[in-house]
N, C-alpha and C positions, 0 to 999 in steps of 0.2 A: 471381492465386493460383498459376498454373502456374509463373511465374518464381520466386516465393519457394520453392515446393516443389523446383524444380530446384536452387536454391542450397542448400537443406537436404540434398538428396541428395549434392551435391558435397562439402559439408563433412563429412557422415557418411563418405564414402569417404576423405577425408583422415585422419579420426580412426581409421578401421579399419586403416590401415597402421601404426599405432603399437602398440608392445608395452606401453607404460605412459603414462598420462595423469594429469597433475595438474589437478584442478578447482579453480579460484579463483573464489569467488562472494561476493556482497554479504551484509551482515548485516541483512536484513529479510525479511518473509514471501516476497516475490518471489524474493529471493536464495536463501533456504533451499529453497524448492520447486524453483527452477531447479537448484540443486546436487544435490538429491535425485534429480531426473529424470536428470541427467547421470550421477550415481553408479550408479543402478540400471540404466540402459540400458547402461553400460559393463560392469557386472558380468554382465548377461545376455548380452552379446556376447563374454564371455570375455577382456576387456581389463583388466589390472591398473590400479588407480587409487587416488588419495588425494584428500582434499578439504581446502581451507583457506578460512576465512571472513575477510573483510577489511572494515573500515569505509571505508578509502580505499586506492585502488590506487597502489602505488609499484612501477613496472615494474623498477627497478634491483635490488630485493631478491627477485625471484621465483625466480631460480635458472636452471638449464640444462635442466630437463625440458620436454617438450612440454606445453603448457598449454591447457586449455579454459576460457576466461573465460565465466562465465554471469552475466547481469544487471549486468555492468560490462565495461569494456574499450573500448567505443566512444569514450569521451571521452579516451582516451589513445593513439589510433592513431599519432600522430606519434612518441610516445615508444617505442611497441612497434616501429615500423619502424626507428627509430634504434638500438634495442638489439639488433636481429637476433633477437629471441625467436621461437621456433617456436610458433605457437598458432592456435587458432580462437576466434571470438567469437560468442556468441549473446546479444544485448543489444537493448535498445529505447530507450536514451537517445540523444540527438542525437549522431551521430558527428562527430569533428573532422577527418574525411578519409575517403578510400576505402581499404578493405582487402579484398583478394581473398577471404580465408577468414573472412568475416563475414556472419552472418545478422542483419539489422537491418531492421525495417519501414520506417524512413525511406529506406532505399536503394531501396525499391519503391513509393514514393509514399504510404505509410501513415503515420499519426501514432502514434508510440510511447507517447503519453500515454493513448490510448484504443483503438487498433486491435489492439495486440499487446503483451504484457508480455515480460519476460525469460524467464519460465518457459514462456510460449507459444512463443517462438522456440526454446528448448531442446527442448521437446516435439517440434516439427516435425523437428528433426535426429534425435531419438530414434527416430522412426518408421522411419527408414531405417537406423539402426544395428542394429535388431532388429525387423523388420517383423512377425514372427509373434506377438510377445508384448509389445506396447507399450500396449495399449488402456487398462489400468488407470492409466497415468501421466497420463491426461487429467484425473483428479481434482485432481492437484497443480497442473497448469497453470491450472485455473480458480481455485483457491484463491490462487495467486500473482497472477493478474490482479485479483481482488477486493481482495487485500491491498494492491495498488498503486493502488487507487481508480480503476481503469480503467472502472468502471461509474458513476462519479460524475456525469458530464455528462448522460447520457441515462437514468440510473436503470436501466440494463441494459448488458450487454456488447455491443459492436458491432464491426463490421469483421471482421478475422480471428478475433478472440475469439469472435464469434458462431458462426463456422464450427466452432470447437473445442467450444463449448457443444453444438452439434447433434451432434457426434461423441460427446460424453459421454452424451447422451441415447440415441443409437442403440446405443451399447455397453452401456447399462444401468447406468452408474455415476452418472449425474446425473438429478435432477429439477429442472425450472424451475417455480417457483410465482410467480404474480403476487400480491403480498402487501405488507403494511406493511413499509417498509424500515428499521425500527428495529433497533438492535443488541440481542441478548440474547433473541430469541424462544424459543430452546431452553432456556436456563439461568436466566434472571432472572425473579423475580416480575413480573407485568405492571406493577404500579405503579412498580417500579424501572426497567423497560424504558422506560416513559414519562418518568420523571424524568430519565434520563440521555441522552435524545435531544435533539440540537440542530440537526439538518439534516432538515427545517426547524425553526427555533426556535418552540415553541408557547407563547405568553404564558400565564402562570399554571400551566403544566405542566412545561415544561423547567426543570430545576434545582430543582424544588419537589416534595419527597416529599408534603407536605400537599395540594398542588394535584393531584397525580397520583391520590392516594387519593380525594379529593373527586370527581374526574371519574368514577371507577369507581362510587362510591356514588350519584352523580347518575343514572347509567345502570342502577342496581340490579344490578351485576355483582359477585358475591361475590369477595372478595380471596383467600379460602382455603376449602378444605374440611378435609381432614386436613393438607395442606401448602399453602404458598403456591402459587397458581395461576400458571402461566406462559402465554405466548401460545399455545403448542401444546396447552395443556389446555382452552382456551376453545371453546365451541360456535361454529359459523359465524355465527349471529345475534349473538352477543356481540362477535365481531370486527368485524362490519359496523357495529354500533352505535358502537364506539369510533372507527373510521375516520370515520364520518359526523360524530361530535362534534368530532373534530380538524379536519375540513374546515370546520365551522361556526365554530370559533374563529378559524381563519385568515381566513375571509371577513369575520367581524366586525372583524378587525384590518386589513382592507383589503389583504391580501397579494395580490401579482400572481398570476394564474392559473398561470403557469409555476412559481412557487414552491410553490403548493399541490400541484401535480402531483408534487412530489418526495416526497410522503408514501408513494406506492405505486409499486412497480416490480418488476423481476424479482429473485427470490431463488434462490440456487443451493444445492441440497440434495445431499449425498453419500449416495446411497441405501444403500450397503453399511455405513455407520457407524451407531452406536447412537443412537437418538432420545433427546433430552434431554441430550445431551453437546455439548461444544464441537466435537467431530469431525463432527457432522452438518451444520452450517451453514457455508458457505464463509467468511462474514464472521467468525464466531466462531473458526473454526479459524485464519484468518489472524492474528487478534489473539493467539491462543495462541502461534503461531509467533513473532510479533513480540516477545512477552514473553521468550522464550528468547534471542533475538538481542540484545536491548537490554542484557542483563546478562551478555554474553560467554559464553553457554551455547548457542550456535547448534547445537552438536553434539547437544543434547537435541532441538531442533526437527527436526534431520535424522533422528534416530531415530524421532520421532513420524511423520514422513512415510514412512519406510521401513516402520514398523509398520502404517500404513494399507494398505500394499501387501501385506504378508505376514501380518498379523493379530497380530504380536507387539508389543503396545502397552503392556502393564501398567506396567512400570518407567518408561519414558520419559514416558508420559501423566501419571503421578502427579507426576513431577518438574516437568513443564511446567505443570501446574495450580498447583503451589506457587509457581513463578515468576510465574504470572499473578496470583495473589493479592497478592504483593509488588508487582508492577507497578501494580496498581490502587491500592494504598495510596500508592505514590510519586506516581502521577498526581494523586491527590486533594490531597496536600500540595503538589505542584508548582503546581497551578492556584491554590491560595490564595496562594502566594508570587508567582506571575506577576501576578495581579490587583492585588496590593498595590503592585507596581512598574510597572504599565503606564503609559506616557506616550504622548501623541499629537503627531504632527507634522501638517503640512498634508495629506499624502496617505497616511501610514502610521501605525501604532501599534507600540510596541516595549517590551520589557523586557529586563533583563540579570539572569540567574540567578547569574552568577559561578560559585562552586563548590557552590551549594546545590541545583541540579538537574543530574543527570549529562547529559553532552552527547548520549548516545544516545537520551534520551527528551524532550529539550527541545522538539523539533519537534512531538511528539505533544501535549505540554502546550499549546503555542501554538495548535494547531488546536482543542483543547477549550475554550480561553478564549473562543471565539466565543459561548458561552452567556451571557456577561456583558459583552461589550465591543461596540464599534462594528462592525456588520456591513458597513459601507461602506468599510472600509480594510483592506488587508493587514496581517498581524501579522508582525513581525520579532522573533525571540528570539535572545539571545546566551547562551552558557555557556562557561566556561573548559574547555579540553581540552589534552592533551599537546602538540599541534602549534601551539597559539595560542588562538584563540577560535572556537568553532563558531557558525555562523550558520544558523538555520532560518527559513524564510519560509513562511507559509501564507495562502491566500486562500479565498474562497467561490466557488462556481460562478458566482454572479451577477457577481462581480468579473471572473472570467475571461471571461464572455460580454461584459462591457463593455470588454474590451481588455487586461486585466492579463495579463502573461506573466512569472511570477516567475523562470523559468529564464533568460530573456533578461536581465531586470533584474539578477539576482544575478551573472550572468557579467560584465556591463558594469561593475557597481559594484566587483567584485573586481579588474578590470583597473586601476581607479583606486588601489586600496590595496595591491596586491601579493598578493592571495589567489587562491584558485581555487574554482570552484563550478559548479553546474548543477542539473539536475533536470527538473521538469515545470512547466507553466503554473500549476498549482494548488498545487504544493508543491516547494520547492527548498532546497538547502543549500550551505554553503560553509565554508571555514576561512580566517580572515584573521589577520594579525599582531596581537598584543595592543597596545592603545593606539590602534588604527585604527578603533575602533567609531564614533566621532562622524563621522569622515570618510566612512566607509561609509554611515552613515545619511543624511548630506547628499546623497550621490550617488544612493542608492537611492530616497530620497524624490523627488528631481528626476525620475528615470527613470519611476517609477510615475505621477507627475503627467502626464508626456508621454504615456504609454500611455493613461491615462484620457481625456485631451483628444483623442487621435487615434482613440479608439474601437476597434472590433474589428480595425483594421489594425495595432495595436501601434505601436512606434516604428521 
């Protein structure tokens, strides 16, 4: 920890020497929170700045300004060095080389998939840019980590993320609750929360409104009083009864104990935000931010983040909620399309959305398809995009534990077809030339097969 903090201090000193900084960040929850942390910490330090959100980094079009890359940049170090661009990087993706002004957990022996997110790395630098007034930024770092699924393996944040969680609790901005890890505890009726959960998949409940309602009626838990009851509205005994019933269903279906344990884990509550809104729960807030980014409205997500810090939320929150409603409709339609086109190969399953699902959400759709498809194979999704064909790959934690590494597989398969990609073991993405989909699938299928045969060691 001392080494990574020393590097954070060093990078903060580099930034402090600049009169103007251009922030370049990624278009997802981790990227938006990273950008917001950088933007606000520069503002508080009296340094002029502007921010740009990118789907994919092209170093050659960045310009001549001093740049702070957040949640991206590490995969383009050779291009950055070649270009002579003056910059610093706070990222968590696997770096393609050494760069002096980079804070990346991989450089210090940590795993960027679980131990520290892009927003966490950016937060560490922010502490030294303005050490007197940085503590509220910790909220955004935790939301970014959760949005990046860094809690997916252990059902809690670990490594350096855990250190940041403890800071948030100490500063009074976070609560950590051991609770059911289903999405929507703040905002969804309980039966909808149960219906839309797929990790773990609950037979007869996941994907079934009727099954979810029947479960609650069987337990004699009222669905509504004046309004539909949410998880946060239930009595503690009612919550315990639901968890116990879910465990019984899993045991009855002979689920492994490690899979059943995924029902409950750590949940991260933003104490200063209103209960019953998407702002209160880190998972729901990260989804709200993702909804703004996926529809080229990341600046609205940025304003939500800044509003969390200064209390001026009204306009941005309303706009973000509208985008979230549209996002949910598009995901629902996307899942129907994906399931109708899903095909299986020996080691993977895939679908091609063509122009019928936008490339910015096709990966989310792929992950949600696990409610209805083979849990024992990674999913590959294709969608047309301006640069060619977007590839998104998703796996379950059980597949990753069994040796699957999507980031490595997608990078190697791209080398075969002339594309470029990367990501994490559990989720990765790429862009490949049109017409190369079948060649990519053949190579990806072969690599995943080798990873599974070799077990946890990968290929």
